[in-house]
matplotlib code that plots the C-alpha trace (Angstrom):
import matplotlib.pyplot as plt

x = [167.5, 168.7, 168.1, 169.1, 166.2, 166.1, 164.5, 160.8, 160.3, 158.0, 159.8, 158.2, 156.7, 159.8, 162.4, 160.7, 160.2, 163.5, 165.8, 163.6, 163.7, 167.1, 167.5, 165.4, 167.3, 163.7, 162.0, 158.9, 160.3, 157.5, 158.1, 162.4, 161.3, 159.1, 161.5, 165.0, 166.2, 165.3, 168.8, 170.5, 167.6, 167.8, 171.1, 169.0, 167.9, 164.6, 162.3, 160.9, 157.1, 157.3, 158.3, 155.8, 156.9, 157.2, 154.4, 153.1, 154.8, 153.7, 153.8, 153.0, 149.0, 149.8, 153.1, 152.6, 156.3, 157.4, 158.3, 159.1, 157.7, 155.2, 153.5, 150.3, 149.7, 151.8, 150.2, 146.6, 147.2, 149.1, 148.2, 146.1, 145.6, 149.3, 150.2, 147.7, 148.2, 151.8, 153.0, 156.6, 157.2, 154.8, 156.8, 160.2, 159.2, 157.8, 160.5, 163.2, 161.7, 163.8, 163.2, 163.2, 166.9, 165.3, 162.6, 160.3, 156.8, 154.6, 154.1, 149.8, 150.2, 149.6]
y = [70.1, 70.4, 73.7, 72.3, 71.5, 71.7, 74.1, 73.0, 71.3, 72.0, 72.3, 72.0, 75.2, 75.4, 75.0, 78.1, 80.4, 79.4, 80.0, 83.3, 84.7, 84.3, 86.1, 88.6, 89.5, 88.9, 91.4, 91.8, 91.8, 94.5, 97.0, 97.1, 98.2, 100.7, 102.2, 100.9, 104.6, 105.7, 105.0, 107.2, 109.9, 110.0, 108.3, 106.1, 102.0, 101.7, 102.0, 98.4, 100.0, 100.7, 97.2, 94.3, 90.7, 88.2, 85.8, 84.7, 83.1, 84.8, 83.1, 83.8, 82.3, 82.1, 80.1, 78.5, 79.9, 81.2, 84.8, 85.8, 86.1, 89.4, 90.9, 90.5, 94.1, 94.1, 90.4, 92.2, 95.3, 93.3, 92.4, 93.8, 96.8, 96.9, 97.4, 100.1, 102.0, 101.3, 100.4, 100.8, 98.7, 96.0, 96.2, 96.0, 93.1, 90.9, 91.7, 90.4, 88.4, 87.5, 83.4, 83.9, 82.1, 79.3, 77.9, 76.6, 75.8, 76.8, 74.0, 74.0, 73.6, 69.9]
z = [163.7, 160.1, 158.2, 154.8, 152.8, 148.9, 146.8, 145.5, 149.0, 151.8, 155.2, 158.1, 160.0, 162.4, 160.4, 158.0, 161.0, 162.2, 159.1, 158.2, 161.5, 161.5, 157.9, 159.1, 162.8, 164.4, 162.1, 160.0, 156.6, 155.8, 159.0, 158.0, 154.7, 155.1, 158.0, 156.9, 156.4, 160.1, 161.4, 158.6, 159.3, 163.0, 164.0, 166.1, 165.9, 164.7, 167.8, 169.0, 168.8, 165.3, 164.3, 164.2, 166.0, 162.7, 163.4, 160.1, 157.3, 154.1, 150.9, 147.3, 146.7, 143.1, 143.0, 146.9, 147.2, 150.9, 150.9, 154.4, 157.9, 158.6, 161.5, 162.1, 160.9, 157.7, 156.8, 157.2, 154.9, 152.0, 148.7, 147.1, 149.2, 150.2, 146.3, 146.1, 149.5, 150.1, 146.6, 146.8, 150.2, 149.0, 145.3, 147.3, 149.2, 146.6, 144.3, 146.2, 149.5, 152.3, 151.3, 147.9, 147.5, 149.5, 147.1, 149.4, 149.1, 151.7, 154.3, 154.5, 150.7, 149.7]

ax = plt.figure().add_subplot(projection="3d")
ax.plot(x, y, z, "-o")
ax.set_aspect("equal")
plt.show()
């Protein structure tokens, strides 16, 4: 399977997931931001129980651009509540999401 898709395109779901899973090391983009100080603080890797399994392709509903893979928990509490309750994590994620450089539109948009 080719993983090269031009910016502005809508690659298939499998391609989006494969590329983002590799970029995010199989971790939820928001969980990774939320717990990024863990190893430096505690000296051990982040326990698997704190990191959700990234199973949702998140995209900006205004632009259609894919942002990253989120776990079910993070996808459920994201915009607009995420901006209000966990503002720094959400702002960090949307300012530079894992898929930003790809410029891909969500595959479900027509």
